[in-house]
C-alpha positions in Angstrom: -0.1 0.1 0.1 1.4 3.5 -0.9 1.0 6.5 1.0 -1.3 8.9 0.6 -0.4 12.8 -0.2 -2.6 13.9 2.3 -0.9 12.4 5.0 2.1 13.7 4.4 0.3 16.8 3.7 0.1 16.4 7.8 3.2 15.6 8.8 4.6 18.5 6.2 2.0 20.9 8.2 3.4 19.4 11.6 6.4 20.2 11.1 6.4 23.1 9.5 8.2 25.5 12.4 11.1 23.5 11.1 13.2 24.7 8.2 15.0 23.0 5.8 12.3 20.3 6.4 11.4 18.5 2.5 10.2 15.4 0.9 11.2 12.9 -2.1 9.0 10.5 -3.5 9.8 7.2 -3.8 8.1 4.2 -5.1 4.3 5.2 -3.5 6.2 6.2 -0.5 8.1 9.2 1.0 11.9 10.3 2.3 12.3 13.0 4.4 14.9 15.2 5.1 15.8 17.8 7.7 18.2 20.3 6.1 19.2 17.9 4.4 20.1 14.6 5.4 17.6 11.8 5.2 16.1 11.8 8.8 12.9 8.5 8.0 10.1 8.6 5.7 7.3 7.8 5.0 6.0 4.0 4.8 2.3 2.8 4.8 1.4 6.2 6.0 3.2 5.5 8.6 5.9 7.8 10.2 9.5 6.1 10.3 12.6 7.8 12.4 16.3 6.2 12.1 16.8 5.1 15.4 19.4 7.0 16.6 19.9 7.3 20.4 18.3 10.6 20.7 15.0 9.2 18.6 15.3 6.0 20.8 15.3 8.6 23.9 12.2 10.6 22.6 10.1 6.7 21.9 11.4 4.8 24.8 8.4 2.1 23.8 8.1 2.7 19.5 8.2 -0.8 18.1 10.6 -1.3 15.3 9.5 -2.0 12.3 10.2 -2.2 8.1 9.3 0.9 6.5 9.4 -2.2 3.5 11.1 -5.5 2.3 14.6 -5.5 2.8 14.6 -3.4 4.5 16.7 -1.6 7.9 14.2 -1.4 10.6 12.9 1.9 11.6 11.2 3.5 14.7 7.6 4.1 14.6 6.2 7.3 15.9 3.0 7.5 16.7 2.9 10.3 18.2 2.1 12.8 15.1 -0.3 14.6 16.7 1.7 16.9 18.7 4.0 19.1 17.0 6.0 20.2 19.6 7.1 17.0 20.2 8.0 15.7 16.8 10.3 19.2 16.4 11.7 18.6 19.1 12.0 15.2 17.9 13.7 16.4 14.2 16.0 18.7 15.9 17.2 15.4 18.7 18.5 14.0 15.9 19.8 15.8 13.6 23.6 15.8 14.7 23.6 11.8 15.0 22.1 12.2 11.2 24.6 11.4 8.8 25.7 13.9 5.9 24.3 13.3 2.4 26.3 11.3 0.1 27.8 13.0 -3.2 26.1 11.7 -5.7 28.8 10.4 -8.8 28.7 11.4 -12.0 28.0 9.9 -15.0 30.8 10.5 -17.7 
């Protein structure tokens, strides 16, 4: 099941206090970026984030779920109605996230 554009719009609105949050569509799902770093994504209308140390602190009881078959497990964020919580979660995670790798140029 692909994620809906309405759910994506809702999550982006919840994160609207942060500058630099964006999404990119990928096979019916959405990858979420915060200032160029991948934070997580929306998969089957679920917000999943990378299981960083700070994310585990914010979400101590969150289950690890697979975004899709063969992927690494991510933390399920079920508190999506709380804007302040989501904003604080993304801010806390930012420093722990790896920088984007530069794209290879075709020769």
